[in-house]
VOVEXFI-352596 format. One record per residue (C-alpha): residue in one letter; z, y, x. Coordinates in Angstrom, 2 decimals. Layout:
# residues N
SITE residu      pz      py      px
SITE      A       Z       Y       X
...
***
This chain:
# residues 106
SITE residu      pz      py      px
SITE      M  -52.58  160.00  185.81
SITE      D  -51.15  162.05  182.98
SITE      R  -48.42  161.04  180.54
SITE      Y  -50.92  159.99  177.83
SITE      E  -52.83  157.67  180.18
SITE      Q  -49.57  156.14  181.41
SITE      A  -48.45  155.50  177.84
SITE      L  -51.75  153.73  177.05
SITE      R  -51.33  151.54  180.14
SITE      D  -47.72  150.73  179.29
SITE      V  -48.63  149.71  175.73
SITE      G  -51.57  147.69  177.03
SITE      L  -49.33  145.85  179.47
SITE      R  -46.91  144.99  176.67
SITE      L  -49.81  143.67  174.55
SITE      K  -51.05  141.56  177.44
SITE      K  -47.60  140.06  178.05
SITE      L  -47.23  139.26  174.34
SITE      R  -50.59  137.47  174.37
SITE      E  -49.73  135.51  177.49
SITE      N  -46.28  134.58  176.13
SITE      A  -47.98  133.27  173.01
SITE      G  -49.95  130.85  175.19
SITE      Y  -53.28  132.66  175.33
SITE      T  -54.55  132.68  178.91
SITE      S  -57.64  134.65  177.94
SITE      Y  -57.84  137.92  176.03
SITE      E  -61.20  136.67  174.73
SITE      N  -59.70  133.62  173.04
SITE      F  -56.97  135.73  171.48
SITE      A  -59.50  138.29  170.23
SITE      I  -61.85  135.68  168.79
SITE      Q  -59.13  133.61  167.11
SITE      N  -57.58  136.72  165.57
SITE      E  -60.82  138.41  164.52
SITE      F  -60.82  141.33  166.98
SITE      S  -63.77  142.61  168.94
SITE      R  -63.42  141.11  172.42
SITE      M  -64.39  144.37  174.12
SITE      Q  -62.07  146.47  171.99
SITE      Y  -59.13  144.15  172.60
SITE      W  -59.81  144.20  176.35
SITE      R  -59.84  147.99  176.22
SITE      L  -56.48  148.02  174.39
SITE      E  -54.83  145.69  176.92
SITE      N  -56.16  147.73  179.81
SITE      G  -55.18  151.13  178.45
SITE      K  -58.78  152.23  178.04
SITE      A  -58.74  152.82  174.28
SITE      N  -56.57  154.77  171.90
SITE      L  -54.47  152.33  169.93
SITE      T  -54.20  153.13  166.23
SITE      L  -51.05  152.33  164.31
SITE      R  -53.08  150.00  162.08
SITE      S  -54.29  148.02  165.11
SITE      L  -50.80  147.87  166.59
SITE      V  -49.24  146.63  163.35
SITE      T  -52.00  144.01  162.96
SITE      I  -51.38  142.71  166.48
SITE      L  -47.61  142.76  166.02
SITE      D  -47.95  140.78  162.76
SITE      I  -49.69  138.04  164.76
SITE      H  -46.70  137.92  167.09
SITE      A  -44.15  138.28  164.26
SITE      L  -42.71  141.47  165.77
SITE      S  -41.79  144.80  164.24
SITE      V  -42.86  148.09  165.78
SITE      E  -39.23  148.68  166.79
SITE      E  -39.03  145.32  168.55
SITE      F  -42.31  145.96  170.34
SITE      F  -41.07  149.16  171.92
SITE      E  -37.83  147.47  172.98
SITE      L  -39.76  144.85  174.98
SITE      D  -39.31  144.57  178.70
SITE      P  -42.78  145.57  179.95
SITE      T  -42.64  143.07  182.82
SITE      T  -41.83  140.00  180.71
SITE      G  -43.05  140.88  177.23
SITE      Y  -39.70  139.79  175.78
SITE      P  -36.92  141.96  174.40
SITE      S  -34.67  142.57  177.36
SITE      V  -31.41  142.07  175.44
SITE      Y  -32.13  138.59  174.10
SITE      A  -35.06  137.48  176.23
SITE      E  -34.13  133.81  176.53
SITE      K  -33.48  133.29  172.81
SITE      H  -36.73  135.02  171.93
SITE      A  -38.67  133.00  174.49
SITE      A  -37.32  129.75  173.09
SITE      E  -38.26  130.71  169.53
SITE      K  -41.76  131.79  170.56
SITE      R  -42.40  128.43  172.24
SITE      K  -41.83  126.79  168.84
SITE      V  -44.48  128.88  167.06
SITE      V  -48.09  127.80  166.71
SITE      Y  -50.49  130.73  166.37
SITE      T  -53.66  130.25  164.37
SITE      S  -55.21  133.52  163.15
SITE      T  -54.35  136.85  161.56
SITE      K  -55.17  135.39  158.15
SITE      A  -52.95  132.33  158.57
SITE      K  -49.20  132.25  158.56
SITE      K  -47.35  131.13  161.67
SITE      K  -45.98  127.63  161.55
SITE      K  -42.76  126.41  163.13
SITE      V  -43.23  123.21  165.07
***
């Protein structure tokens, strides 16, 4: 595996962890609720597709993360390694609806 393929897999793993941490057990549900193609989203999570910056920013907006925060995430947990517990607690309070809707604090 070359460096490019490894980078795609690493980014895909981070996306998957973000989705799971947001309470989505299925990539399909996440894709449908956020108006992504199910197949394309699966390919992104599995490192099988080139991720555009536009797609990344769209996904990060759903999770209320900046690009900088995304690349600081611990790839095994999907949370920023420095303040993982605080971030996890805040994320549990957020209800996700769709890319068009704003997140709501519960």
